[in-house]
C-alpha angles and dihedrals in degrees: 000000000000119000098232131120112248094213106039103022091232111159143167122314128206126225144138136276105223119205126207088262088055094250111155125211124177120255136163129237111216124205119246097255122186132185105235139169114227124188121227110211094195096053093033093225140101125249127203112218139170100233134168118240087245089056093047092054090048088054092051091045092053094051103261142321096299094054094045094050094047090052097042122089116242096238091070095048127085120240091261091052094046090054090048090050091052091052092049094048090049091050093046091050094049088049092052092049093050092052 
């Protein structure tokens, strides 16, 4: 399982452990990923995603999963999220045409 946020694309970073004697050894910094269930209002269903805590805060700030996906570009999203975004946009456009 890859350690990449499905919403923001945030992945691992590479850096150094630096000792007191200034010796440097390679290490990785992993994002704080959580398995969460987010609710899509447009599709009226819940979705399980592996999201970083930063991404989760961004979703809450933008007013929910639907608003976040509509505003975010496709290159940051995982394949599952791009499909979810496509379904949400399709559902919202048909709702707008019916109204």
